[in-house]
Residue, then its C-alpha position, 0 to 999 in steps of 0.5 A: m506527187s511530181k506533175t513530171a515522174n507520174p508512176f499512173g502514166d506509164l501503167t496507163q501506156i502499157l495496159e492501152q497496149f492490150k486492148v480488151p474490149g468494152v474495157d478503158m484502160s485509161a479510166l480503170v488505172n484512172a481509178h487505180r489512181k484515186d483508190f491510192e489517193s484515197l488511202m494516201a489521204v486516210n493514212q494521212a488523217a490517221s497520222e494526225a489524229m494520232q498526233s493529237v491523241a499523243r498531244k492529249q495524253a502527254e497534256m494529262l501528264s503534265q497536268s496530272m505531274v503539275a498537281i503531284q508537284a502542287a500536293a507535294s509541296n502543301a504536304g509540307t505546309g499546313a499542319g496535317k493538310l494531306g493528313d486529313p483523310m478527308k482532304q486526301a478522298e477528295l485530291q483522289r476523287q478530283a484525279f480520278e475525275k479528271a483522269l476519267e475525263g481525259l479518257k473520254d477526250l482520249a476515246e473520242m478522239t479516237r472514235q472519231a478519227q475511227a469513223d472519219a477514215l471508214n466514211k472516206l474509205s466507204k466514199r471511195a468504194a461507192e465511187r470505185l463501184d460507179e466506176l468499175v460500172k461504167v469502164m465496164k460498159p461496152k461501148 
């Protein structure tokens, strides 16, 4: 946000014209500014978390494709490598475990992002309540 273009500054000047006994309009506008900044920070964190999840999904897809290519190339070499039911079962088990591990990672990344966002919003809500109590106290 540019220091020369402060939308809250104009709002502060407008609201200060309306003298409401016991209410510090400047502090009230400042509280709204902090709310907006807090929401922007949460939005930025959510965006970064979504990018991390997308990177993890791309990594998982890439690893799966490498494994499929390796299995396909092994199918042409050696007599009955993939035709062996035990070998197929082992490859499926490994693929399942890898997929499950990736899903657990994605779930944890998502859970952590949500917890961080909730913590930031909860902190701001508590600050906001304190600010409102101070603003509404008679001077």
